[in-house]
Backbone bond lengths (Angstrom), bond angles and torsions (degrees), N, CA, C in turn:
res aa  C-N    CA-C-N  psi(-1)  N-CA   C-N-CA  omega(-1)  CA-C   N-CA-C  phi
1 M - - - 1.456 - - 1.519 112.78 -
2 V 1.330 117.48 -37.02 1.467 119.35 -173.66 1.494 114.41 -90.97
3 G 1.357 116.88 -4.26 1.467 118.80 170.94 1.520 115.99 90.20
4 S 1.312 118.24 -0.69 1.462 120.76 -178.64 1.519 108.71 -153.06
5 S 1.336 117.32 134.74 1.437 120.01 178.23 1.539 110.98 -63.70
6 I 1.326 116.83 -32.30 1.478 120.99 -179.17 1.525 108.91 -68.61
7 D 1.345 116.56 -49.72 1.462 118.88 177.39 1.498 112.36 -63.53
8 G 1.348 115.47 -34.09 1.482 119.67 177.60 1.506 111.46 -62.15
9 E 1.346 117.10 -41.28 1.450 120.09 178.23 1.511 111.43 -64.92
10 D 1.341 117.90 -36.44 1.447 121.98 176.10 1.513 110.51 -61.12
11 V 1.323 116.37 -42.16 1.454 121.24 179.62 1.550 110.79 -64.13
12 V 1.317 114.87 -40.90 1.481 119.85 179.85 1.538 109.58 -64.09
13 Q 1.336 116.73 -45.23 1.465 119.57 -179.29 1.534 110.89 -61.57
14 E 1.351 115.52 -41.55 1.451 119.21 178.55 1.527 111.44 -64.36
15 A 1.333 115.73 -39.76 1.458 119.95 178.75 1.541 111.76 -65.38
16 L 1.320 117.77 -36.45 1.447 119.99 179.55 1.555 109.95 -65.47
17 V 1.314 116.11 -41.05 1.458 119.75 176.55 1.544 110.93 -58.95
18 K 1.340 114.25 -45.77 1.482 118.42 178.68 1.524 111.15 -62.29
19 A 1.350 117.00 -39.54 1.449 121.00 -178.92 1.531 111.14 -65.70
20 I 1.331 117.66 -42.69 1.454 120.78 179.66 1.508 110.65 -63.70
21 E 1.341 116.07 -42.70 1.466 118.83 179.88 1.540 111.66 -66.06
22 A 1.330 115.60 -40.68 1.479 119.91 -178.25 1.529 110.81 -70.83
23 F 1.313 117.44 -38.08 1.480 121.33 -174.82 1.523 110.47 -63.86
24 S 1.361 115.97 -34.40 1.468 118.43 -178.00 1.512 112.25 -67.52
25 R 1.346 116.19 -19.17 1.461 119.93 -179.77 1.534 113.67 -99.37
26 M 1.320 116.44 -0.40 1.478 119.21 -176.20 1.510 110.71 -102.73
27 T 1.313 116.04 148.07 1.478 120.43 178.34 1.520 111.42 -84.25
28 A 1.343 117.08 -36.01 1.484 120.05 179.97 1.504 108.92 -160.05
29 V 1.359 115.83 150.29 1.454 122.85 173.27 1.496 107.44 -125.85
30 S 1.325 117.07 120.52 1.475 120.88 -174.06 1.533 111.64 -72.05
31 N 1.305 116.00 -37.26 1.482 120.65 -177.31 1.517 108.52 -136.03
32 I 1.339 115.14 95.82 1.467 119.91 -174.28 1.531 111.19 -62.24
33 E 1.334 116.77 -41.26 1.484 119.81 -176.88 1.545 111.37 -62.35
34 S 1.329 115.29 -46.51 1.460 121.44 179.01 1.528 110.50 -63.74
35 W 1.321 116.14 -41.65 1.484 121.05 -179.47 1.537 111.02 -64.29
36 L 1.344 116.84 -42.39 1.472 119.71 177.94 1.517 112.08 -67.69
37 F 1.335 116.53 -37.93 1.478 119.77 178.47 1.498 110.80 -59.94
38 R 1.310 117.25 -43.05 1.494 120.31 -178.98 1.535 109.18 -62.52
39 I 1.340 116.88 -40.81 1.456 118.72 -179.11 1.536 110.72 -64.29
40 V 1.367 115.49 -47.63 1.452 118.54 179.72 1.525 111.46 -63.32
41 N 1.307 116.93 -42.97 1.451 121.76 179.27 1.539 110.21 -59.27
42 N 1.317 116.75 -46.52 1.473 120.39 -179.90 1.513 111.30 -64.39
43 S 1.325 116.42 -35.72 1.472 120.27 178.27 1.520 111.01 -64.58
44 A 1.351 114.04 -41.32 1.484 117.60 177.44 1.537 111.29 -64.40
45 L 1.315 115.60 -40.38 1.485 118.77 177.29 1.510 111.80 -65.35
46 D 1.320 116.26 -37.08 1.480 117.55 175.23 1.540 111.90 -61.33
47 F 1.352 115.00 -39.72 1.457 118.28 177.26 1.537 110.77 -62.92
48 L 1.323 116.85 -44.00 1.446 119.91 178.63 1.523 112.71 -62.53
49 R 1.326 115.31 -41.76 1.481 118.81 177.87 1.519 110.94 -60.96
50 Q 1.311 116.66 -40.72 1.472 119.26 178.54 1.515 110.99 -63.36
51 Q 1.316 116.85 -40.39 1.467 119.73 179.71 1.538 110.54 -68.96
52 L 1.297 115.96 -38.48 1.454 121.44 -178.22 1.518 112.68 -66.52
53 R 1.322 116.90 -31.99 1.470 119.97 177.27 1.502 111.98 -61.17
54 Q 1.315 117.28 -24.05 1.433 121.59 -175.44 1.539 112.93 -90.68
55 Q 1.326 114.67 -3.73 1.439 117.83 -179.13 1.527 110.70 -128.65
56 S 1.268 117.78 150.88 1.486 120.78 178.43 1.513 108.04 -93.02
57 L 1.309 116.76 134.69 1.454 119.66 177.58 1.510 111.04 -77.36
58 A 1.308 115.28 162.77 1.466 118.91 -178.86 1.496 111.70 -62.80
59 G 1.336 118.31 152.39 1.451 123.68 179.55 1.503 113.02 -74.09
60 D 1.313 115.83 -176.82 1.476 121.80 -175.26 1.502 112.59 -99.78
61 E 1.332 119.31 6.20 1.467 118.45 -169.07 1.529 114.73 -69.56
62 E 1.340 118.57 -20.62 1.451 118.48 -177.03 1.521 111.53 -114.33
63 L 1.332 118.33 20.32 1.454 120.02 -174.80 1.516 113.76 -66.41
64 A 1.314 116.50 -26.89 1.476 119.67 -178.62 1.515 112.25 -61.80
65 R 1.359 117.47 -24.92 1.474 120.63 -175.67 1.508 111.50 -95.27
66 I 1.340 118.10 0.69 1.461 119.93 -175.49 1.498 110.58 -80.96
67 A 1.342 116.38 134.24 1.458 121.80 -178.16 1.503 111.17 -74.14
68 D 1.336 114.23 168.56 1.450 120.83 177.58 1.518 108.55 -57.85
69 P 1.352 120.36 138.55 1.440 121.81 -174.91 1.524 115.21 -69.89
70 I 1.314 118.38 -19.13 1.464 120.36 -177.93 1.518 108.82 -92.01
71 D 1.325 117.03 113.65 1.469 121.30 -177.73 1.524 106.98 -146.55
72 A 1.369 116.42 109.55 1.456 120.59 -174.36 1.535 112.75 -61.89
73 V 1.339 117.04 -36.86 1.460 119.77 178.40 1.520 111.26 -62.80
74 Q 1.328 115.90 -46.91 1.477 119.60 179.52 1.513 111.46 -65.23
75 Q 1.326 116.78 -34.49 1.474 119.06 178.17 1.536 109.43 -65.73
76 R 1.337 118.87 -39.31 1.467 119.77 177.79 1.518 111.27 -67.57
77 Q 1.324 116.95 -36.83 1.474 120.20 177.71 1.496 109.98 -62.79
78 A 1.323 117.90 -44.76 1.469 122.21 -178.51 1.527 110.20 -63.72
79 A 1.354 116.00 -43.22 1.462 119.21 -177.58 1.547 110.98 -65.10
80 A 1.324 116.45 -32.25 1.461 120.31 -177.54 1.536 114.13 -89.52
81 A 1.307 116.72 -9.60 1.455 120.18 -176.14 1.533 111.19 -68.82
82 G 1.308 116.90 144.38 1.454 121.14 177.61 1.505 111.77 -86.95
83 L 1.288 116.51 172.87 1.440 121.01 179.73 1.512 112.70 -60.21
84 R 1.330 117.27 -36.84 1.494 120.66 -179.95 1.507 111.27 -57.58
85 A 1.370 116.10 -42.37 1.449 118.88 -178.68 1.536 111.08 -66.92
86 F 1.304 117.85 -43.50 1.468 119.55 179.96 1.516 112.20 -64.85
87 M 1.370 117.09 -31.63 1.436 118.69 -178.25 1.508 112.66 -70.87
88 Q 1.316 118.94 -11.07 1.474 121.54 176.89 1.508 112.56 -79.98
89 L 1.354 115.85 -12.95 1.449 120.31 -176.72 1.516 110.75 -90.04
90 P 1.348 117.39 144.23 1.481 120.04 170.09 1.532 108.99 -60.36
91 I 1.324 117.09 157.51 1.452 123.55 -174.56 1.530 111.16 -52.90
92 A 1.343 116.38 -48.95 1.449 120.03 -176.36 1.535 111.77 -59.96
93 Q 1.330 116.58 -44.34 1.448 120.40 -179.67 1.549 110.56 -68.92
94 R 1.326 116.04 -43.07 1.456 119.90 -178.66 1.509 112.57 -61.44
95 S 1.337 117.83 -43.86 1.441 121.62 -178.83 1.520 110.77 -67.20
96 S 1.327 117.47 -39.85 1.473 120.09 -178.47 1.518 111.34 -66.06
97 V 1.350 116.49 -42.77 1.468 119.88 179.73 1.519 110.42 -66.19
98 I 1.318 117.75 -44.58 1.480 119.53 -177.27 1.527 109.71 -68.05
99 L 1.321 117.61 -44.08 1.486 120.04 -177.44 1.510 111.44 -62.10
100 M 1.351 117.17 -38.63 1.480 117.62 -178.43 1.534 111.06 -87.95
101 D 1.346 117.52 -55.38 1.455 119.29 -168.23 1.497 114.90 -81.34
102 V 1.342 117.06 -20.64 1.469 119.75 178.11 1.517 111.91 -104.13
103 L 1.340 117.58 -41.57 1.443 121.17 -175.46 1.501 113.39 -101.57
104 G 1.329 118.69 -13.22 1.448 120.92 171.55 1.521 117.61 84.32
105 Y 1.331 117.09 18.71 1.469 119.12 177.23 1.529 110.28 -74.50
106 S 1.356 116.15 153.39 1.431 121.58 176.80 1.529 109.74 -84.28
107 L 1.351 115.56 168.57 1.473 119.54 177.18 1.506 111.23 -58.12
108 E 1.318 117.49 -42.65 1.450 120.68 -179.07 1.518 111.00 -65.59
109 E 1.343 117.06 -39.46 1.453 119.52 -179.76 1.514 110.93 -68.22
110 I 1.362 116.80 -38.10 1.478 119.70 178.01 1.537 109.55 -64.80
111 G 1.334 115.84 -40.17 1.434 118.23 177.88 1.508 112.78 -61.05
112 G 1.359 116.01 -39.46 1.457 118.63 177.16 1.533 113.46 -68.67
113 I 1.341 115.39 -35.97 1.461 120.01 178.82 1.517 112.39 -67.66
114 T 1.322 116.59 -42.82 1.461 120.95 -173.05 1.540 113.12 -95.16
115 G 1.347 116.09 -7.32 1.471 118.91 -177.02 1.511 112.71 70.38
116 S 1.343 117.91 31.18 1.447 122.51 -177.98 1.541 110.01 -117.16
117 T 1.301 116.67 163.14 1.454 121.95 176.04 1.527 108.34 -76.96
118 V 1.329 115.59 156.66 1.479 120.33 176.63 1.509 111.62 -60.07
119 P 1.336 121.41 -44.09 1.467 121.28 175.99 1.533 112.01 -58.29
120 A 1.315 118.52 -39.93 1.452 120.46 179.54 1.517 111.08 -67.57
121 V 1.334 116.99 -36.78 1.467 120.12 176.69 1.511 110.64 -65.34
122 K 1.357 116.87 -42.04 1.466 120.74 177.76 1.515 110.93 -59.25
123 A 1.329 116.17 -42.17 1.480 120.73 179.69 1.492 111.16 -62.81
124 A 1.321 116.57 -46.35 1.464 120.75 -179.03 1.503 110.58 -66.80
125 L 1.334 117.29 -38.24 1.470 121.94 179.82 1.523 110.23 -65.31
126 H 1.299 117.54 -45.39 1.471 122.87 -179.86 1.526 109.81 -60.92
127 R 1.290 116.63 -53.31 1.465 119.67 -176.68 1.515 111.31 -66.98
128 G 1.355 116.84 -34.81 1.459 120.01 179.14 1.521 111.07 -66.13
129 R 1.342 117.04 -42.40 1.437 120.88 178.60 1.538 111.85 -62.70
130 E 1.318 115.35 -42.74 1.455 120.02 178.50 1.517 111.82 -60.77
131 R 1.303 115.17 -47.34 1.469 119.83 -179.98 1.512 112.10 -67.28
132 L 1.330 116.77 -38.28 1.464 119.96 178.76 1.518 111.14 -62.53
133 R 1.346 117.23 -42.81 1.460 120.42 177.63 1.508 110.54 -60.89
134 E 1.340 116.61 -45.09 1.463 119.52 -179.48 1.528 110.50 -64.10
135 T 1.305 118.21 -37.18 1.462 120.39 -178.96 1.489 111.05 -68.79
136 I 1.347 119.34 -39.87 1.450 123.18 179.17 1.518 110.12 -62.13
137 E 1.341 116.90 -37.99 1.465 120.94 -176.76 1.520 112.72 -79.95
138 E 1.322 117.87 -17.89 1.459 120.09 -178.59 1.525 111.49 -73.32
139 P 1.346 118.55 139.37 1.483 120.09 171.95 1.514 110.37 -65.27
140 D 1.288 116.26 147.35 1.474 120.51 -178.43 1.521 109.02 -83.22
141 D 1.312 116.60 71.34 1.442 121.72 -179.88 1.520 112.51 -113.80
142 R 1.306 115.33 30.48 1.462 119.62 178.72 1.512 110.26 -65.80
143 P 1.329 118.20 146.28 1.466 120.75 176.21 1.515 109.06 -67.70
144 L 1.328 115.79 148.71 1.445 120.55 177.36 1.515 110.17 -61.76
145 P 1.333 119.26 145.74 1.449 120.88 175.79 1.520 109.16 -65.96
146 A 1.292 116.21 153.29 1.471 121.71 -176.81 1.528 109.74 -121.36
147 L 1.305 114.87 142.19 1.457 121.96 176.89 1.521 109.75 -85.66
148 S 1.333 115.79 143.67 1.446 118.49 169.67 1.531 108.25 -69.16
149 E 1.306 116.20 161.67 1.465 119.66 -177.47 1.544 109.49 -63.65
150 A 1.318 117.87 -38.05 1.439 120.26 -179.84 1.514 111.80 -64.07
151 D 1.359 116.88 -44.65 1.443 120.91 178.36 1.526 111.60 -64.24
152 R 1.326 115.97 -40.47 1.465 120.03 -179.58 1.543 110.37 -60.24
153 V 1.312 116.12 -47.03 1.466 120.92 -176.94 1.511 109.73 -64.43
154 R 1.341 117.45 -45.92 1.474 120.46 -175.44 1.527 110.86 -70.33
155 L 1.321 117.56 -45.43 1.458 119.19 178.18 1.515 112.73 -63.91
156 S 1.313 117.78 -40.92 1.440 122.03 178.08 1.535 111.50 -59.77
157 A 1.324 115.84 -44.54 1.459 120.27 179.62 1.510 111.17 -61.23
158 Y 1.338 115.87 -43.32 1.461 120.90 -179.32 1.535 110.87 -65.28
159 V 1.329 116.23 -49.65 1.458 121.25 -177.98 1.527 111.80 -63.26
160 D 1.318 116.13 -46.06 1.479 117.98 -179.03 1.515 111.69 -62.10
161 R 1.274 118.94 -41.03 1.452 121.81 179.02 1.528 112.32 -71.65
162 F 1.325 116.43 -34.63 1.458 120.89 177.37 1.544 109.31 -65.90
163 N 1.312 116.03 -49.61 1.461 119.34 -179.92 1.512 113.06 -62.09
164 A 1.343 116.27 -31.54 1.452 121.40 176.81 1.519 112.13 -80.62
165 R 1.320 117.15 -2.27 1.454 124.47 -178.66 1.529 112.05 59.75
166 D 1.297 115.15 31.78 1.466 121.71 176.93 1.487 107.61 -90.48
167 F 1.303 118.93 69.02 1.459 123.49 -172.76 1.558 113.20 -71.82
168 D 1.347 115.77 -25.06 1.433 118.44 174.17 1.525 111.19 -62.74
169 A 1.321 115.97 -40.58 1.465 119.51 178.46 1.504 110.88 -65.87
170 I 1.342 117.67 -36.95 1.444 120.91 177.40 1.508 110.70 -66.56
171 R 1.306 117.55 -42.14 1.489 120.27 177.82 1.530 110.42 -55.69
172 N 1.330 117.49 -35.33 1.435 120.94 179.59 1.538 112.42 -70.88
173 M 1.340 117.51 -13.03 1.461 120.66 177.52 1.511 112.82 -87.24
174 L 1.354 117.66 -7.26 1.460 120.43 -172.31 1.523 109.74 -84.55
175 A 1.336 113.23 146.32 1.498 118.88 170.04 1.521 107.43 -74.81
176 D 1.300 117.06 155.99 1.449 120.98 -178.32 1.534 112.45 -60.12
177 D 1.349 116.28 -36.00 1.476 119.34 -177.79 1.521 110.44 -103.94
178 V 1.340 117.13 33.84 1.477 120.93 -179.45 1.525 109.98 -57.07
179 R 1.325 115.69 146.54 1.455 121.55 175.55 1.519 109.05 -118.24
180 L 1.298 116.06 140.78 1.470 122.95 177.62 1.509 109.33 -123.27
181 E 1.351 115.73 131.41 1.453 120.89 169.03 1.517 108.40 -120.58
182 L 1.306 114.82 109.31 1.462 121.43 171.17 1.517 105.43 -89.15
183 V 1.324 115.39 91.82 1.477 122.02 -166.08 1.510 110.27 -53.80
184 N 1.333 115.52 132.49 1.441 124.95 -178.45 1.511 114.53 73.66
185 K 1.338 116.43 5.01 1.474 119.14 -175.79 1.531 112.34 -126.22
186 T 1.313 116.83 -65.54 1.466 121.35 -174.50 1.497 112.10 -159.91
187 R 1.311 115.01 169.81 1.469 122.54 174.42 1.527 108.30 -132.34
188 M 1.294 115.52 144.38 1.490 123.58 -180.00 1.520 108.54 -134.88
189 R 1.341 114.43 156.20 1.446 119.51 178.37 1.502 109.82 -145.12
190 G 1.333 115.90 138.06 1.448 122.01 179.35 1.521 112.32 95.16
191 R 1.304 115.95 147.88 1.462 120.31 -175.56 1.522 112.25 -59.75
192 R 1.309 116.82 -40.33 1.481 119.29 -177.18 1.516 111.67 -65.95
193 E 1.334 116.09 -43.88 1.461 119.40 -178.09 1.521 111.24 -71.44
194 V 1.338 117.02 -41.65 1.472 120.71 -178.63 1.532 111.36 -67.52
195 S 1.330 118.07 -22.77 1.473 121.05 178.93 1.520 111.93 -59.98
196 R 1.337 118.54 -25.24 1.443 121.46 178.60 1.523 110.73 -66.97
197 Y 1.293 116.11 -30.15 1.473 122.04 178.78 1.533 110.71 -58.62
198 F 1.326 117.14 -43.00 1.449 118.83 -179.68 1.502 112.14 -72.77
199 G 1.327 117.17 -29.14 1.447 119.61 174.85 1.512 111.60 -64.02
200 N 1.324 116.89 -35.64 1.480 119.42 176.94 1.513 109.69 -66.06
201 Y 1.328 118.48 -41.29 1.457 120.93 -178.48 1.532 110.31 -66.00
202 A 1.318 116.87 -32.23 1.467 120.08 -179.99 1.519 112.99 -61.51
203 S 1.326 116.16 -25.42 1.481 119.61 -178.19 1.523 112.86 -91.46
204 M 1.351 117.54 -1.41 1.479 121.68 -179.81 1.519 111.87 -109.01
205 H 1.312 115.87 153.01 1.463 120.44 -175.95 1.538 111.11 -134.15
206 D 1.319 117.94 21.88 1.464 122.53 -177.75 1.511 112.20 -104.76
207 W 1.345 117.63 23.98 1.446 120.74 -175.82 1.519 110.77 -139.77
208 Q 1.318 114.52 150.04 1.472 125.43 167.76 1.529 106.73 -149.00
209 L 1.292 116.11 134.99 1.472 118.77 -171.62 1.503 111.57 -105.51
210 R 1.339 115.94 151.45 1.478 122.55 171.22 1.509 109.44 -149.77
211 I 1.289 117.55 168.84 1.457 122.97 -176.99 1.534 110.02 -90.50
212 G 1.348 114.44 146.98 1.445 118.12 177.00 1.507 111.39 -173.44
213 F 1.324 115.80 -160.21 1.456 122.70 178.29 1.526 109.30 -130.56
214 V 1.331 115.77 145.18 1.491 123.73 173.39 1.507 105.54 -125.61
215 D 1.339 115.72 116.14 1.460 120.27 -178.93 1.524 111.41 53.01
216 G 1.344 116.35 37.79 1.418 121.71 177.25 1.530 115.48 82.08
217 R 1.306 117.21 1.42 1.484 119.58 -179.39 1.523 109.19 -104.14
218 P 1.324 117.94 139.14 1.460 120.71 176.35 1.518 110.08 -58.88
219 A 1.347 116.26 133.70 1.462 119.27 -172.57 1.535 108.74 -152.18
220 I 1.324 115.18 168.65 1.428 122.61 172.67 1.507 108.57 -109.14
221 L 1.298 117.04 123.37 1.490 122.15 -174.79 1.519 108.33 -100.69
222 A 1.316 115.16 134.55 1.463 121.14 178.13 1.518 111.11 -105.88
223 T 1.336 115.24 133.88 1.450 121.18 176.93 1.528 108.59 -126.52
224 D 1.319 115.80 161.23 1.469 121.96 175.18 1.516 106.59 -85.92
225 P 1.333 118.67 123.88 1.477 120.10 -177.94 1.528 112.57 -63.19
226 N 1.315 117.26 -18.95 1.480 121.22 176.75 1.513 114.42 -83.95
227 D 1.333 116.33 -6.43 1.461 121.67 -179.13 1.507 108.27 -95.96
228 F 1.356 116.62 107.73 1.465 120.45 -177.17 1.514 113.11 -68.01
229 A 1.367 116.63 -21.45 1.450 120.11 177.72 1.533 111.60 -77.53
230 R 1.306 117.80 -11.13 1.458 123.98 178.59 1.524 112.26 54.79
231 R 1.319 115.00 43.84 1.455 119.75 176.95 1.534 110.45 -71.02
232 T 1.304 116.40 139.94 1.452 121.91 178.58 1.532 108.82 -73.50
233 T 1.311 117.14 127.01 1.474 120.88 -178.29 1.534 110.74 -102.17
234 Y 1.318 117.22 -30.09 1.475 121.23 176.64 1.518 106.85 -164.24
235 F 1.325 116.45 179.55 1.462 119.73 -177.45 1.516 111.87 -145.49
236 I 1.322 115.35 164.96 1.463 123.00 -178.75 1.519 108.14 -131.03
237 L 1.324 117.10 135.60 1.451 122.29 178.41 1.554 108.16 -113.40
238 L 1.315 115.38 138.02 1.477 121.10 -179.67 1.532 107.53 -121.11
239 R 1.337 114.88 147.04 1.462 120.24 170.03 1.535 107.57 -130.45
240 W 1.334 115.33 131.42 1.453 120.30 -177.98 1.532 111.61 -99.12
241 T 1.311 114.91 148.96 1.460 122.56 169.84 1.531 106.62 -120.61
242 P 1.313 118.57 170.55 1.492 119.04 177.60 1.515 113.30 -57.07
243 E 1.342 117.48 -23.47 1.475 119.72 -178.72 1.554 113.14 -88.78
244 G 1.329 116.85 -11.01 1.437 119.58 -177.76 1.519 110.69 139.90
245 I 1.347 116.09 -157.42 1.452 120.51 179.38 1.523 109.71 -68.33
246 G 1.343 116.39 119.02 1.456 120.63 -175.47 1.525 113.49 -96.41
247 T 1.343 116.21 -32.32 1.457 120.41 -177.80 1.546 110.53 -141.97
248 I 1.326 115.89 137.36 1.456 122.86 174.21 1.508 106.60 -123.44
249 R 1.328 117.75 124.00 1.501 121.24 173.03 1.509 107.07 -119.33
250 D 1.305 115.02 112.50 1.486 122.35 -174.46 1.544 106.99 -111.17
251 F 1.352 115.04 123.37 1.477 121.53 -176.63 1.528 111.85 -98.58
252 R 1.312 118.15 22.05 1.477 121.52 -178.21 1.513 111.29 -55.57
253 H 1.322 118.46 -36.90 1.457 122.35 -178.05 1.530 111.46 -98.11
254 A 1.290 118.20 11.23 1.480 123.20 175.57 1.502 108.11 -132.20
255 R 1.304 118.53 53.82 1.493 122.09 -173.33 1.510 112.64 -68.49
256 Y 1.306 117.21 -19.49 1.478 120.30 177.88 1.508 111.36 -60.48
257 V 1.331 118.95 -24.13 1.473 121.37 -178.59 1.509 110.51 -61.37
258 I 1.332 116.24 -32.43 1.463 120.30 -175.51 1.532 112.29 -65.73
259 E 1.352 115.78 -22.46 1.471 119.26 -176.85 1.508 112.17 -64.86
260 A 1.306 118.84 -30.99 1.452 122.16 -177.04 1.525 112.06 -102.86
261 A 1.342 117.38 -2.59 1.456 119.68 -173.98 1.536 111.59 -88.59
262 E 1.323 113.73 154.71 1.469 120.30 174.47 1.540 106.49 -97.75
263 I 1.332 114.22 115.40 1.473 121.32 -173.12 1.498 110.19 -108.53
264 V 1.332 115.60 132.97 1.486 122.26 173.01 1.506 106.82 -130.96
265 A 1.334 116.18 119.11 1.467 121.56 178.36 1.509 108.94 -95.96
266 L 1.314 117.78 137.76 1.452 122.01 -177.69 1.533 111.97 -107.65
267 S 1.289 117.34 -5.25 1.470 119.10 -179.49 1.534 110.07 -151.55
């Protein structure tokens, strides 16, 4: 729904926190699976609403030419579309198509969810369906994403030192208030605490790093050195500050995220 496996994982983590807090206040839940789905679904909708507030929806000037919103062929196209196709749509169009053609909401319900008028939802739905069909029919001949020179230098330095197991050199790259999220596992803050993370990696031999992209974002891709196909098993995201590496997000313990991600390896 949110157009990115990384953002999707953030939504799931937020939903789990909400579920844990809510469960402690409840006496009984008759259907745990259904209850959890509603929480995750509402969290995704909250994410979409936040994104939609930052964008203006299409105007009403062309509404007379918009077809009836119920179209079985378009619904099948939307259900079969991959993440890459949906990511080509602006947020307003993407959310309208997914909410109606994948999840089955009505125009009025989508308007209530997104805080938009029904005519605006119809406009976004129409244009989103048109663009989705065009995207599905297009050959996947897009140029590879490119790193900026600054990202290339910084990522290369990190990967080269990591693969060489020169963890002391990597520690010197950290900002004093660096934050680490080992997704699904733990969080650490500060250079001293985060240094333990590298000590754990030093004892493992099931990884080799290279540079690439995940859902269009510069990333570090991890592969198993014993896998001759060099399939990506998980990934790491870095964010720099003027003082050094400010944030590390390591998905080693959330490998399922890679299943829905668009991966491009550069080396």
